[in-house]
N, C-alpha and C positions, 0 to 999 in steps of 0.2 A: 364425638366420641363415638364409637359405634359399639353398642348392646350396653348392656349395665352392669353392675359388680357381681351378679347372680355367676357372670362368666367367669371373673377372676376368680371367687371361691370355688366353683367347680374346678378349675384347672390345677387352684392350689392344692386341693382337696383331692386331685388325682395324684397329683404329685406327692404327698404326702402319704398314700395308700402304695404308692409304687416303691416309696424310701424305705418305709417301714416293711413293709413284704422283704424287700431285697436284703434288710441288714438286722431283721430281728434274729436271725439263724447266727449272726456272726458276733454280734456284740451285745452289752449291758441292754437289759431292758430300757435303763433313764439315758442311756447314749444313741440307743435307737428312736426312741422318744422325741431328742434332743435334735436329731440331723432331720428326723422328719419334718418338725416344725419351721429348724429351718429353711427346709426344701418347701413348705407352705410359704411362709412367708417371699422369699424368694420369687417364686412362682407369681406367687400374686400380683406383687409387684411389677414383674415383668409384663404378666397379662396387661397392666393397666397403662402402660410404655405401648404396647404391642397396640392395644386398641387405639391408645391418643395417635400415634404414627398412622394408623391405615386411616383414622379419620380426616385426618390432616391435609396428606400426600395421596390418596383417594376421595375427592368428595363427591365422589356419585355414589358411593357406599355409605355415607353419611344422609341419603334422602331415605325417608319413609314413606311407605304407601299410603296415601290419604283413604278415606272410607270412600269416597267417590269413584276410587277406582284410580285415580294419576298418582303420579308421584311430585312430593313436594318438600322442602324441608323440616326438619324438625323445629328450625326458628327461625324466622325471616331474617335474612342476610343483614337488614340494615340497624339490626338490635346491638348494642354492646360495641359500636364502632365508635361512637362518638357520646361526650356527655353534653348534655344541653342543659345547662343551669343559669339562672335571669333573679338578679338583684330584685329587692323593691324599690321603685323610684323614691330615690329620698325629697325629692321635690313636691311631691305630691302632696296633698292636705290628709293629714291622718285623723282617724276618730278621736273623739273624746276619749273615752274608754282606754283604748291603746294608750294614750300619751298618758293618762293618769295610773295606769296599772307600770307603765313603766318607773314612772318618779315616784311611787312607793317599793319599786325592788330597787332603785339607785339609794334612796333612803336606806333602807333593812342593810344595804350592802356596804354603804360608805360609812352607817352610824347617824343615828339620827339625836339632837340635842336632851330627849330624853332617855335614850341611850347610853349617856356620858359621852358620846363622840362628838367630833367637832361639828360646829353648824354649818347646815350648806352651802355657806358663802365662803369657809373659811376653811382651806386644805395646808396641812402641814406641809412644806417646803422637805425636800429629799436633801438627808446628811447624812454622807458616807461614814462608815465606822472610824474613828481612829483608835486602835488601841495603843496602852502605852506600850514605849519599846523596852526590850529587854537588853538590861545592860549586862555585861560579863567585865570581873577584872580584866585589867592587864597584865600586872606583875604582880604574882605572890612571890611571897619570904620562903624560900627554902625550908625553913623550918616547919613553916605552917603546911606545906606539902607533904612531909615526912609524917606528918601528926596524922594527917588524913589516911596516910597511905598503911601506917601502922593501926589505926582505926578500922581500916577494912578489911585487914587481913586478921584480924581477931576473931571477927565475926565469921 
């Protein structure tokens, strides 16, 4: 992106002032202020879009002059292009302190016999929840239904 957010603020501020000056004589102050703030917000966002497009499509403008007088990119071109992640080797020997701290963390997470949790070698098996089934009455007597309707209509 070319420039800084100050360009956006300056363009938005200029739009605010022009909109305010053009409509202050014809509108109520609150309406004028609202329209001016909308103008600021739209022009502020449009300036970001314009700066992004200009920096993306015209890469030579994205270069900045270096103190030595040459022209170089603001950031090296290889940065941000790929992710280089490496996990530690699982087969490598671990130090005793790391293993001990991991064992302590596991014990505090799972629960230790002192805390009332299961012993380290015994884990509870997963059992899905089986709630009791709700049953409905299949056949109701017409007298019971009439009595229920009368009861509900009285309230």
